[in-house]
N, C-alpha and C positions, 0 to 999 in steps of 0.2 A: 504494500500500500504506500509506504514512504517513497519508494523509488518511483512509483506511478505518479505520486503527487509532485515530486521534483520535476519529472518530465512534463507534467501538465503546466506547472508554474513557468517553466522555460518556454513552452509553446505559447502560453497565454501572453507572456511579455513580448513575444516576437510578433504578435498579430497586430495589424493596423486598427481593426475595429475592436478595441479592448472592452467596451462597455458590457456586452453580453458575456464575454469571457470572464470579466471581473466577477459577475454574479456566480458563475460556475466555480471560480477559484475560491471565492468566499465560502460557498457551500462546502467545498472540499476541505477547506481549512477548519471549519466549524466541526467537522466529523473527527478531527484529530484530538488526541489527548492534549491538555494544555501545554505541557513541556515541549512536545513535538511541534505544536502549533507555533509557539514562540520562536523556536529555532527556524521554522520555515518562513515566518513573517520577517524575521530579521535577515535571513539569507536573501530574500527577495529585495528587501530595503537596501542592503549593502550593494547588491548588483545594480539596482536602479541608481543609487547615489554615485557609484563609480562611473557609470555610463554618463550621468548628467554633469559630473565635475569635469574640469579641464585636464583630464588625464588622457594618455594615449590608449588606455585600455577600454575594451568593450566586452565586459564579461557576459558569458552565457550560462554560467553556473557558479554558485558560491556554496561552500560547505563549511559550516561553522566548526564541525568536529573532524576536519580532515587530518590534522596532525596532533591534536590533543582534544580531550573532551572539554566542552565549554562549561563555565560555571553559571549556575542559575541561582539568582538571589531575588526572591519576590517575582516581579515582572521584568527583571533585567537579566540579560544574557551577556556574559563576558566571554569572548572567544579569543584566546591567545594562540590558538593553533588552527586558525581557519585558512582556507585557500580559495582562490577563484581561478576560473579558466577564461582566458582571453586569447583569441587568435591561435587556438590549439595548444597553448602553453599554460602551465599552472604557476601561480604566484602566491606567496604567503600574504595573509591579511590578518590583522588583529582588529577586533572591534568591540565596542560596548553599545548595546541596543536596549533601550527601555521602551516597553510597550504599555498599552492600556491594560486594565485589569482583565479584560476578556481576551487579551493577547491577540487581538485582530488588527491593531494599528500601532505603528511606531510613534512614540512621543519624542524621542531623542536618539541620535545615532552619531557616533564618532568612529573613525576607522583610520588605520595606518597600513599602507601597502608596503610589503617587504620584498625580499629577493625572489627571483624566479626559482622555482623548484626544479632541480635537474630531473630529466626524464628517468634516469636510473633510480630515482627515489619514488617514483609514482606508485609502483606496486606496494611498497611499504605503507603507503598512506591510502591505498584503495582509489587512486586517481586513474583516470583513463583519458584517451585522446578526445 
């Protein structure tokens, strides 16, 4: 289910007519347990923010738990071992994401992009092309 939702979220964000897709994504997110929902909402927010900021990256996938398990405190997710994929390459990312109590919307987000992750390390972290 989690892998399906990740694929759906990526597909939804790539569609030009996102309104109808937003309703489907929201319905899918509401079916998740709250911790997983928070991780998904934050992953999507990080991806959108990096795309919107003046960086050369255009992520199509973000994984908060790629290199280390994120820490959950209340409605805040701290990811010190995240990764995102852009242009077929993976990069380190750390972020802090605070969401609403229902964990459906991000209230605040800060992130730092790190180094490119060598392809030789991808298998260790469950990353893929």
